[in-house]
N, C-alpha and C positions, 0 to 999 in steps of 0.2 A: 504494500500500500504506500510505503514511503516513496518509491520510485514514481508512482502515479502522482503523488502530491508534489514531488519535486518538479516533474515535467509541467504540470499545470501551473505551479507557482512561477516557474521561470518564464513560461509562455505569457502569463498574465503580467509579470513584471516587465517583460520586453515591450508588450503592447502599451502598458501604462506609461513607461518612460517615453516611448515614441509619441504618444498622444500628449503627455504632460509637459515635456520640455519646451516645445514651441509655444504652448499657451503661457507657461511661466515666463518665457522671454518675450511674449507678445510678438512673435515672428510667424510669418507664413499665412497661408490662406485660411486655415482653420480659426486662428485667433481673430483674424479680421472678420471672417464670416460670423463668428459668435457675437462680435460687437455690432455689425451692421444688420445681419439677418435676424438674429435672436434678440438684439437690443440689450445685450449685457454690457456692463461697464468694464473698462479696462482692468480695474481692480478685481472685479469678480472673475474675469477670465484668468487673470494671474493667480488668484486664489485657487481656482479649480486646477490649474496647471501644477501649482505647488502641491496640492493634495494628491494629484496623480503621481508626482515624483515621490512624495512621501510614501504612497502605497507601494511603489517600486522598492524602496528601501525596506519597508516593512515585510514585503513578501520574500525578499532575499534573506534578510536576517531571520525571518520566520522559518526558514529551512532548518535553522539551528535552535531557535527558541519558538516553538510552535504557537504559543498563545499570541505572539505578535503577528505571525503570519495569518492566523485565523482572523484576528482583528483587522488586519490590512485588507484581506479578501472581502470581509463583510463591509468594511468602509467603502471599498471600491464598488461593491454591488449596490450600496446605497447611492453612490454617485451616479451609477448608471440608471437607477430608477429616476433620479432627478433629471438626468439628461433626456430620458424618454419623455418625461413630463414637459420639459422645455420644447422638445420637438413637437409634441402634441399641441402645446399652446401656439407655436409658430405655424401650425397647419401643415407640417411637413409630411404627415402620413396620408393626407388627402391629395397631395400634389405628386403626380407620377415622377416629376423631375427631381424631387428631393427625397422621395420615399426610400430609395436605396441607401443613402447615407444615414437616414434617420433610423434604419433598422439595426445599425451597428451596436447601439447600447444594449439591445436584447441579447445579441450573441455574446457580448462581453459580460453581461449579467450572468448568463448561463456558465461562462467560464469561471467567473468569480465565485459563484455558488459551488461549482464542482471543486475548485481549489480549496475553499473553506471546508467542505465536507471531507475531502480526502486528507487534508491536514489534521482535522479533528480525529478521523479514524486511524491515522498513522501514529497518534499519540500513545 
């Protein structure tokens, strides 16, 4: 079970870092899109990015201290629920042009839940 937990945690950590770093630095299309399309402030975009980077650190350290990894995976899952809500508020699920990108939080939510469960079972 530990191998599955490690694979899921590392995969989620890589995705979290790739998603969070540009937001934390306010660089790239995603950070700009969150500000223009979603109407989020630069401070909130940076906060979300820093939370995603923190999740990365928690997931990696959580491979050695599992309570931190479980907490990081749960925290990331909660962020994805929030992301899905913001996509819903922006009308992204009704628009065929934005629906594809708006589905990403659901896939990442499933990955985060799987990581949390396997980390808990590996304890």
